[in-house]
C-alpha positions in Angstrom: -26.9 -13.7 -8.5 -24.0 -11.7 -7.0 -22.2 -9.2 -9.3 -19.1 -7.2 -8.7 -19.9 -3.8 -10.3 -16.9 -1.8 -9.3 -13.6 -1.8 -7.4 -12.0 1.3 -5.9 -8.5 1.5 -4.6 -5.5 3.7 -4.4 -2.7 2.0 -6.3 0.2 2.0 -3.8 3.6 2.8 -5.2 5.8 3.0 -2.1 3.7 1.6 0.6 2.9 -2.0 1.0 -0.8 -1.9 2.0 -3.3 -2.5 -0.7 -6.9 -1.7 0.6 -9.6 -2.2 -2.0 -13.3 -1.6 -1.6 -15.9 -3.3 -3.9 -19.4 -2.5 -5.0 -21.6 -5.5 -5.2 -25.1 -5.9 -6.8 -27.6 -8.5 -6.0 -28.7 -9.0 -9.6 -30.9 -12.0 -8.7 -34.5 -12.2 -7.7 -34.0 -13.5 -4.1 -32.4 -11.7 -1.0 -28.9 -12.7 -0.1 -28.0 -13.1 3.5 -24.3 -14.3 3.2 -21.5 -14.9 0.7 -17.7 -15.5 0.8 -15.1 -13.1 -0.5 -11.7 -14.4 -1.8 -8.7 -12.3 -2.7 -5.8 -13.8 -4.7 -2.4 -12.1 -5.2 -0.4 -13.6 -8.1 -2.7 -16.6 -8.1 -2.3 -17.4 -4.4 -5.3 -17.0 -2.0 -4.3 -14.4 0.6 -7.7 -13.5 2.2 -10.9 -15.2 2.8 -13.8 -13.4 4.5 -17.5 -13.6 4.6 -20.3 -11.1 4.5 -23.5 -11.5 6.5 -26.5 -9.2 6.3 -29.4 -8.7 4.1 -29.0 -7.7 0.4 -32.3 -7.4 -1.3 -32.8 -8.1 -5.0 -31.4 -5.3 -7.1 -29.8 -3.6 -4.1 -26.1 -2.6 -4.0 -23.6 -2.5 -1.2 -20.1 -1.1 -0.9 -17.6 -3.1 1.2 -14.1 -2.2 2.4 -12.0 -5.3 2.1 -9.1 -6.3 4.4 -5.8 -4.6 3.6 -3.1 -6.8 2.0 0.6 -6.4 2.5 2.4 -6.4 -0.8 6.2 -6.7 -1.3 8.1 -4.8 -4.0 7.3 -6.1 -7.5 4.4 -6.5 -9.9 1.2 -8.0 -8.7 -2.0 -9.4 -10.2 -5.0 -9.1 -7.8 -8.2 -11.1 -8.3 -11.3 -10.8 -6.2 -14.0 -13.5 -6.2 -17.4 -13.7 -4.6 -18.9 -17.2 -4.0 -21.6 -19.2 -2.3 -24.4 -16.7 -1.9 -26.7 -18.1 0.9 -24.4 -21.1 1.0 -25.3 -22.3 -2.5 -23.7 -22.1 -5.9 -24.3 -18.9 -7.8 -26.5 -19.4 -10.9 -24.4 -17.0 -13.0 -20.8 -17.0 -11.7 -19.3 -15.1 -14.7 -19.8 -11.7 -13.0 -18.6 -12.8 -9.6 -14.9 -12.1 -10.2 -12.6 -9.3 -11.3 -8.9 -9.1 -12.1 -7.4 -5.7 -11.5 -4.7 -4.1 -13.6 -1.2 -4.8 -12.6 -0.2 -3.3 -9.2 3.4 -2.2 -9.1 5.1 -1.7 -5.7 8.5 -0.1 -5.5 11.1 -1.0 -2.9 11.2 1.4 0.0 14.5 3.3 0.3 16.7 2.6 3.3 18.9 5.2 5.1 22.2 4.1 6.8 24.0 6.4 9.2 27.7 6.6 8.3 29.0 9.3 10.6 27.9 11.7 13.4 30.2 14.3 14.7 28.5 16.3 17.5 29.1 20.0 17.8 31.3 21.1 20.8 30.3 24.7 20.6 28.6 26.6 17.8 27.4 25.1 14.5 30.1 22.6 13.5 28.3 19.3 13.7 28.4 16.7 10.8 26.0 14.0 9.8 26.7 11.6 6.9 24.1 9.1 5.6 23.9 6.8 2.6 20.8 5.7 0.8 20.1 2.3 -0.6 17.3 0.2 -2.0 14.6 2.2 -3.8 15.5 3.6 -7.2 18.4 6.1 -7.4 19.2 8.9 -7.7 18.2 9.9 -4.2 17.6 13.4 -2.7 18.3 14.1 0.9 16.8 16.7 3.2 17.6 17.6 6.8 15.0 19.2 9.1 12.7 20.1 6.2 15.4 22.0 4.3 16.3 22.1 0.6 16.8 18.8 -1.1 20.4 17.9 -2.0 21.9 15.0 -4.0 24.3 13.8 -1.3 23.8 12.6 2.2 26.4 14.9 3.9 25.3 17.6 6.2 27.7 20.2 7.8 27.6 23.1 10.1 24.8 21.6 12.3 23.7 22.7 15.7 23.6 20.2 18.6 20.3 18.3 19.0 17.9 16.0 17.2 17.8 16.2 13.3 15.4 14.5 10.9 16.9 13.2 7.6 14.7 12.1 4.8 15.9 10.1 1.7 13.6 10.3 -1.3 14.1 8.2 -4.5 12.9 9.0 -8.0 9.6 7.3 -7.4 8.9 9.5 -4.5 9.4 6.7 -1.9 11.0 7.8 1.3 12.8 6.7 4.4 13.3 8.8 7.5 16.1 8.7 10.1 16.2 10.6 13.4 19.8 11.5 14.5 20.9 13.1 17.7 
């Protein structure tokens, strides 16, 4: 009898990879040499894998499951174990788990509007505009102090890193020369 006794994951907010690990107990009286692992996202099967090894009766294993790419939105994730040793499990009620809602926020997107290079001195200009994500946005250049608009003045010649951050802490980065 396979039993999911725990699931560990970092709930992604801005990233799209969801990488769970599960703790599984052999609650039966016989050793288990194989079983299948199914992962469903919003009711659709997205991953099927199998485990092969030796899980003695009353032993526990921890498995890192394949990462799943999630798009922005709210997601229901279900994990199901089935077919220990290629046979039906005698007590399937503890073979599955439904996780709390996973919410993924849209990643912001930076658009370059204007670049005026410096001719001599510190008179360069870069203007960017943020979109997607959740406004209001903060912008930084070269690790400086965040500001509420995407206009940067009095810049030296060279490569500059601009970061847009939305209210959820999600970011996009643009390198401008």
